[in-house]
C-alpha positions in Angstrom: 0.0 0.0 0.0 1.4 3.4 -0.9 2.1 6.0 1.7 -0.4 8.8 1.6 0.7 10.8 4.7 1.1 14.5 4.3 2.4 17.1 6.7 0.8 20.6 6.7 2.2 23.2 9.1 3.6 20.5 11.3 0.3 18.6 11.5 0.4 15.1 10.0 -2.7 13.9 8.1 -3.0 10.2 7.3 -4.0 11.1 3.7 -4.4 14.4 1.8 -8.2 14.6 1.8 -10.4 16.8 3.9 -13.9 18.2 3.5 -14.7 21.7 2.2 -16.2 23.9 4.9 -19.9 24.2 4.6 -20.5 21.0 2.8 -20.1 18.5 5.6 -21.4 20.2 8.7 -19.2 18.8 11.5 -19.6 15.3 10.1 -22.6 14.1 12.1 -25.0 14.0 9.1 -22.5 12.0 7.1 -21.4 9.5 9.8 -23.9 6.9 8.8 -22.4 6.9 5.3 -18.7 7.7 5.8 -16.2 6.2 8.2 -14.8 9.5 9.4 -11.6 7.6 10.6 -10.7 7.3 6.9 -10.5 11.0 6.3 -7.2 12.9 6.6 -9.1 15.8 8.2 -12.6 17.1 8.7 -13.0 20.8 8.1 -16.1 22.1 9.8 -18.7 24.6 8.7 -17.9 28.2 9.6 -18.0 28.9 13.3 -18.7 32.4 14.6 -18.5 33.8 18.2 -22.3 34.4 18.4 -24.9 32.2 16.7 -25.8 33.4 13.1 -29.2 32.8 11.4 -27.9 33.1 7.9 -29.6 34.5 4.8 -33.4 34.3 3.9 -34.6 31.4 1.8 -34.3 30.3 -1.0 -30.6 29.9 -0.4 -29.5 27.2 -2.9 -30.0 26.8 -6.6 -28.7 24.2 -9.1 -26.9 25.5 -12.2 -25.3 23.9 -15.2 -22.5 21.7 -13.7 -22.6 23.6 -10.5 -24.5 24.9 -7.5 -25.2 28.4 -6.2 -25.5 28.9 -2.5 -26.1 31.9 -0.3 -26.4 30.3 3.2 -24.7 33.2 4.9 -22.7 31.1 7.3 -25.6 30.0 9.5 -24.2 28.4 12.6 -24.9 28.0 16.3 -21.8 29.7 17.6 -18.5 28.6 19.1 -19.9 27.6 22.5 -22.3 25.1 21.0 -19.5 23.8 18.7 -17.3 23.1 21.7 -20.2 21.5 23.7 -21.7 19.4 20.9 -19.7 19.1 17.8 -16.1 18.9 19.0 -16.7 15.9 21.4 -18.4 14.1 18.5 -15.4 14.7 16.2 -12.8 13.7 18.8 -14.3 10.2 18.7 -12.6 9.7 15.4 -9.0 9.3 14.3 -8.9 12.3 12.0 -7.6 15.9 12.3 -10.1 18.6 13.1 -10.0 21.9 11.3 -12.4 24.6 12.4 -13.4 27.2 9.8 -13.6 30.5 11.7 -15.8 33.4 10.5 -16.6 36.8 11.8 -17.8 40.3 10.9 -14.9 42.2 12.4 -11.3 41.3 13.2 -12.3 41.2 16.9 -14.9 38.6 16.1 -12.4 36.3 14.5 -10.0 36.8 17.4 -12.7 35.9 20.0 -13.4 32.6 18.3 -9.6 31.9 17.9 -9.0 32.6 21.6 -12.0 30.5 22.6 -10.6 27.5 20.7 -7.1 28.0 21.9 -7.2 25.4 24.6 -9.5 23.0 22.8 -8.6 19.8 21.0 -8.8 21.5 17.6 -5.8 20.7 15.3 -5.9 23.6 12.9 -7.8 26.8 12.1 -9.1 27.8 8.7 -9.8 31.6 8.7 -12.6 32.4 6.3 -11.9 35.7 4.7 -13.6 34.8 1.5 -17.3 34.1 1.9 -19.2 36.1 -0.7 -22.6 35.7 1.0 -22.3 37.9 4.1 -22.5 41.7 4.0 -19.8 42.2 6.7 -16.6 40.3 7.2 -15.9 37.4 4.9 -14.9 38.6 1.4 -14.7 42.2 2.7 -11.4 41.1 4.2 -10.3 38.9 1.3 -10.2 41.3 -1.6 -7.6 43.8 -0.3 -3.9 42.8 0.2 -3.4 45.1 3.2 -6.6 43.8 4.9 -5.5 40.2 4.2 -2.0 40.8 5.7 -3.4 42.7 8.7 -6.1 40.2 9.7 -3.6 37.3 9.3 -1.2 39.1 11.6 -3.9 39.7 14.2 -5.2 36.2 14.2 -1.7 34.8 14.4 -1.1 36.8 17.6 -3.8 34.8 19.4 -3.9 31.5 17.6 -2.5 28.4 19.4 -3.1 26.2 16.4 -1.6 26.5 12.9 -3.6 29.1 10.8 -4.8 28.4 7.3 -6.1 31.5 5.4 -8.9 30.6 3.0 -8.7 32.8 -0.1 -11.3 34.1 -2.5 -11.2 33.7 -6.3 -13.2 36.9 -6.7 -10.0 39.1 -7.0 -7.9 40.5 -9.7 -4.8 38.4 -8.9 -5.0 35.7 -6.3 -1.2 35.5 -6.1 -1.1 38.9 -4.5 -3.6 37.8 -1.8 -1.6 34.7 -1.2 1.6 36.7 -0.8 -0.1 39.0 1.6 -1.3 36.1 3.8 2.1 34.6 3.8 3.6 37.9 4.8 1.1 38.1 7.6 2.4 34.8 9.0 -0.1 32.3 7.6 1.0 28.7 8.1 -0.9 27.5 5.0 -3.5 28.6 2.5 -6.7 27.1 1.2 -8.3 28.0 -2.1 -10.7 28.5 -3.8 -13.9 29.6 -2.1 -16.8 30.0 -4.4 -17.1 32.3 -7.4 -19.9 34.9 -7.1 -22.8 34.3 -9.5 -26.6 34.6 -9.8 -29.6 32.9 -11.5 -32.9 34.4 -12.7 -36.4 32.8 -12.7 -37.7 34.2 -16.1 -41.3 33.3 -15.3 -41.4 35.0 -12.0 -39.1 37.8 -13.3 -37.0 37.7 -10.2 -33.7 36.3 -8.9 -33.9 32.7 -7.7 -31.9 33.3 -4.5 -33.4 35.6 -1.9 -29.9 37.1 -1.6 -29.9 37.7 -5.4 -26.3 36.5 -5.6 -24.6 33.4 -4.3 -21.3 31.4 -4.5 -20.9 29.1 -7.5 -19.3 25.7 -6.7 -19.0 22.3 -8.4 -17.5 21.0 -11.6 -18.1 24.3 -13.4 -15.4 26.0 -11.3 -12.7 23.3 -11.3 -10.6 24.7 -14.2 -10.5 28.1 -12.5 -9.6 26.6 -9.2 -6.9 24.4 -10.6 -5.3 27.3 -12.4 -5.4 29.4 -9.2 -4.0 26.6 -7.0 -1.1 26.2 -9.5 -0.4 29.9 -9.6 -0.4 30.2 -5.8 1.7 27.0 -5.3 4.3 28.5 -7.6 4.2 31.8 -5.7 4.4 31.0 -2.0 6.5 28.7 0.1 3.7 27.6 2.6 1.5 24.6 1.9 -1.7 25.0 -0.2 -4.9 23.1 0.2 -6.7 22.9 -3.1 -10.5 22.8 -3.7 -13.1 23.6 -6.2 -15.1 21.1 -8.2 -13.3 18.0 -7.0 -15.8 15.2 -7.8 -13.5 12.1 -7.9 -10.0 10.9 -7.4 -8.8 12.0 -10.9 -9.8 15.6 -10.0 -8.0 15.4 -6.7 -4.8 14.0 -8.3 -4.9 17.0 -10.8 -4.8 19.4 -7.8 -2.0 17.5 -6.1 0.1 17.5 -9.3 -0.7 21.3 -9.7 0.9 21.9 -6.3 -1.7 21.3 -3.6 -0.3 19.4 -0.6 -3.9 18.4 0.3 -7.4 18.7 -1.2 -10.9 19.4 0.0 -14.0 17.7 -1.4 -17.1 20.0 -1.3 -20.1 20.0 -3.6 -19.6 16.3 -4.4 -20.7 15.5 -0.8 -24.3 16.6 -1.7 -24.4 14.4 -4.8 -22.6 11.4 -3.3 -22.2 11.2 0.5 -19.3 8.7 0.2 -17.4 10.9 -2.3 -14.6 11.7 0.2 -13.8 8.0 0.9 -14.0 7.2 -2.8 -11.5 10.0 -3.5 -9.1 8.6 -0.9 -9.4 5.0 -2.3 -8.9 6.3 -5.8 -5.7 8.1 -4.8 -4.4 4.8 -3.3 -5.4 2.9 -6.4 -3.7 5.4 -8.7 -0.4 5.4 -6.7 -0.3 1.6 -6.6 -1.1 1.2 -10.3 1.6 3.7 -11.1 4.2 2.1 -8.8 4.4 5.3 -6.7 5.4 4.6 -3.1 4.5 8.0 -1.6 1.9 10.5 -2.5 4.4 13.3 -2.0 6.1 12.1 -5.2 3.3 13.6 -7.3 2.6 16.7 -5.2 3.7 19.7 -7.3 5.2 17.5 -10.0 3.9 20.0 -12.7 6.0 22.7 -11.2 9.4 21.0 -11.1 
């Protein structure tokens, strides 16, 4: 059996596959379908300091080869996460990455501080959500803001910090360099691309929020290009995501420079997608006579 271990910011994952935030909850809803012990890591839905109700419905719409969502980071807050979700996740032999969201820098810091003494392995700082009016992408589209919030979070974080980047920028490489300059331990990309859909019979937008984040196979070529650009630009590890539906997609991201990958929209179509991606990576490595997954990571960039 090939070795699929990867190390990101000093944290060892048994394989390079995690879940994309917002597509897997904290794993409870998927536990009947997926053995969470098999995952390299579980990345939770966004966690804020206070509970958030999210955006009005309808909040999801299907598109050609993709999905639009405007959930608005609905979540019960960090105290409920620590009380309910974290004990559930710690039953399993998988790393726990908490996606942290906020409306202000202080909001992010309060969540990071609250999680400081918890059994969380890594933090993913969401500065890229396009579906909230404050925070989220407001931080992720300006280099100075990206560097500043990264520095502030790093002052208080006791776990490695992954900054999640938005594709809705002129040049994602500049955002990646800003996060690295601020002290980020790793990067994850891409979050969703902003889009919309119109109901021509009702003559109105399908989503109550009018716009949402586009994910799924439609965004994969864009995500793959951006992951490759960023991996060539920074020295810190990159976690790639965006339209990964199967192991072939995941292997493309690894070859493009991602140290690990996240499976997102595929979870809604196929609840066992994450495990199938892991098994497919193992099968590919064995078929190709490759002993360690790190042999293919970034092979396009050498």
